[in-house]
C-alpha positions as CSV (number, residue, x, y, z in Angstrom):
1,X,94.4,90.2,103.1
2,X,95.8,86.8,103.3
3,X,98.7,85.7,105.6
4,X,101.0,85.2,102.6
5,X,100.8,88.9,101.6
6,X,101.4,90.0,105.2
7,X,104.5,87.7,105.3
8,X,105.8,89.2,102.1
9,X,105.3,92.7,103.5
10,X,107.0,91.7,106.7
11,X,110.1,90.9,104.6
12,X,110.1,94.5,103.4
13,X,109.1,96.5,106.5
14,X,109.1,95.7,110.2
15,X,105.9,94.3,111.8
16,X,105.1,97.5,113.7
17,X,104.7,99.3,110.3
18,X,102.1,96.9,109.0
19,X,98.6,97.6,110.5
20,X,95.6,95.3,109.9
21,X,92.1,96.8,109.6
22,X,93.5,100.3,110.3
23,X,90.7,102.9,110.6
24,X,91.4,105.5,107.8
25,X,89.7,108.0,110.1
26,X,93.1,108.2,111.9
27,X,94.8,109.2,108.7
28,X,92.5,111.8,107.0
29,X,92.1,115.4,108.0
30,X,88.3,115.0,107.9
31,X,88.6,112.1,110.4
32,X,86.3,109.9,108.3
33,X,86.8,106.5,106.8
34,X,86.5,102.9,107.6
35,X,89.3,100.4,107.8
36,X,92.0,99.7,105.3
37,X,92.6,95.9,105.1
38,X,96.4,96.7,105.3
39,X,98.1,100.0,106.2
40,X,101.8,100.0,105.5
41,X,104.4,102.6,106.5
42,X,107.6,102.3,104.6
43,X,110.5,104.2,106.0
44,X,112.8,104.7,103.0
45,X,112.9,104.5,99.3
46,X,114.0,100.8,99.2
47,X,111.1,99.8,101.3
48,X,108.7,101.8,99.2
49,X,110.0,100.3,96.0
50,X,109.7,96.8,97.5
51,X,106.1,97.4,98.5
52,X,105.2,98.9,95.1
53,X,106.8,96.0,93.3
54,X,104.9,93.5,95.5
55,X,101.5,95.1,94.9
56,X,102.0,95.4,91.2
57,X,103.4,91.9,90.7
58,X,100.4,90.4,92.7
59,X,98.0,92.9,91.1
60,X,96.8,94.0,94.6
61,X,94.5,97.0,95.0
62,X,96.5,99.8,96.6
63,X,96.3,103.5,97.4
64,X,99.2,105.9,98.3
65,X,98.4,108.5,101.0
66,X,100.3,111.4,102.5
67,X,98.7,113.5,105.2
68,X,95.2,112.5,104.1
69,X,94.3,116.2,103.4
70,X,90.9,116.5,101.8
71,X,90.7,112.8,101.4
72,X,87.3,111.2,101.8
73,X,87.3,107.4,102.5
74,X,84.1,105.4,102.6
75,X,82.9,104.2,105.9
76,X,83.2,100.7,104.3
77,X,86.9,101.3,104.2
78,X,89.4,100.0,101.5
79,X,89.9,96.4,100.8
80,X,93.4,96.7,99.7
81,X,96.8,98.1,100.8
82,X,97.2,101.7,101.8
83,X,100.8,102.8,101.5
84,X,101.5,105.8,103.8
85,X,104.2,108.3,103.1
86,X,104.1,109.8,106.6
87,X,107.6,108.7,107.4
88,X,109.0,110.5,104.3
89,X,109.6,113.7,106.1
90,X,113.2,114.7,105.5
91,X,113.6,118.5,105.0
92,X,116.9,120.2,104.5
93,X,118.8,122.9,102.7
94,X,120.7,122.0,99.5
95,X,123.3,124.7,98.9
96,X,122.3,128.2,99.7
97,X,119.1,128.5,97.8
98,X,117.4,125.2,97.4
99,X,115.3,123.0,99.7
100,X,115.1,119.2,99.6
101,X,111.8,117.9,100.9
102,X,110.5,114.4,100.8
103,X,106.9,113.7,99.8
104,X,105.5,113.5,103.3
105,X,106.6,117.0,104.5
106,X,103.8,119.4,105.2
107,X,103.6,122.4,103.0
108,X,103.3,124.6,106.1
109,X,106.6,123.1,107.4
110,X,108.3,123.9,104.1
111,X,107.0,127.5,104.2
112,X,108.3,128.0,107.7
113,X,111.6,126.3,106.9
114,X,112.0,128.6,103.8
115,X,111.2,131.7,105.9
116,X,113.7,130.6,108.6
117,X,116.4,130.2,106.0
118,X,115.6,133.5,104.2
119,X,114.3,131.8,101.0
120,X,111.4,133.2,99.1
121,X,109.0,131.8,96.5
122,X,107.1,129.3,98.7
123,X,104.9,131.9,100.5
124,X,101.9,131.1,98.3
125,X,101.8,127.5,99.5
126,X,102.0,128.3,103.3
127,X,98.2,127.9,103.6
128,X,97.7,124.9,101.3
129,X,96.8,121.9,103.4
130,X,98.7,118.7,102.9
131,X,102.1,117.6,101.9
132,X,104.5,118.6,99.2
133,X,104.0,115.2,97.5
134,X,100.3,115.9,97.1
135,X,101.0,119.5,96.0
136,X,103.2,118.2,93.2
137,X,100.7,115.6,92.1
138,X,97.9,118.2,92.1
139,X,100.1,120.9,90.5
140,X,99.0,123.2,93.2
141,X,98.8,126.9,92.8
142,X,97.4,129.7,94.8
143,X,97.4,133.5,94.6
144,X,100.2,134.3,92.1
145,X,102.3,131.2,92.8
146,X,102.6,127.8,91.2
147,X,104.6,124.7,92.1
148,X,106.0,124.6,88.6
149,X,107.6,128.0,89.1
150,X,109.6,127.0,92.2
151,X,110.4,123.3,91.5
152,X,113.7,122.3,90.1
153,X,113.5,118.5,90.3
154,X,111.0,115.8,91.3
155,X,111.8,112.1,91.8
156,X,108.9,109.9,90.8
157,X,108.5,106.2,91.7
């Protein structure tokens, strides 16, 4: 990636959240994968929107990753920008019977949080690896449960 792109990204996120030639093996559960030309970690929705606008306007190759569960990356790496949602990990109660979870929250964490707050319905997802963002995209289901049966609202960028 050229210096100009890195400078543009530096106007959106801080320098420590832009990694050059970052080994993807550090970001996949299989611990495989060569380097991503750029690995960017936005910390909030404004930063994520800024990055996505940049990559689309400049027609840059990009890939969005959460926990890297079941993700296979070539040993040759990815000659583009990997946008990590690892910092999107807010998890809280909304009212008495709803959970708000950002895309980077692990399914196992949500299952434990639901249990600890006496909420039911998410038990089926306790053993599904990965994040809630991935589960929503994959329309995950297991046993007799499905994401669509327990989801009230999803915000998509």
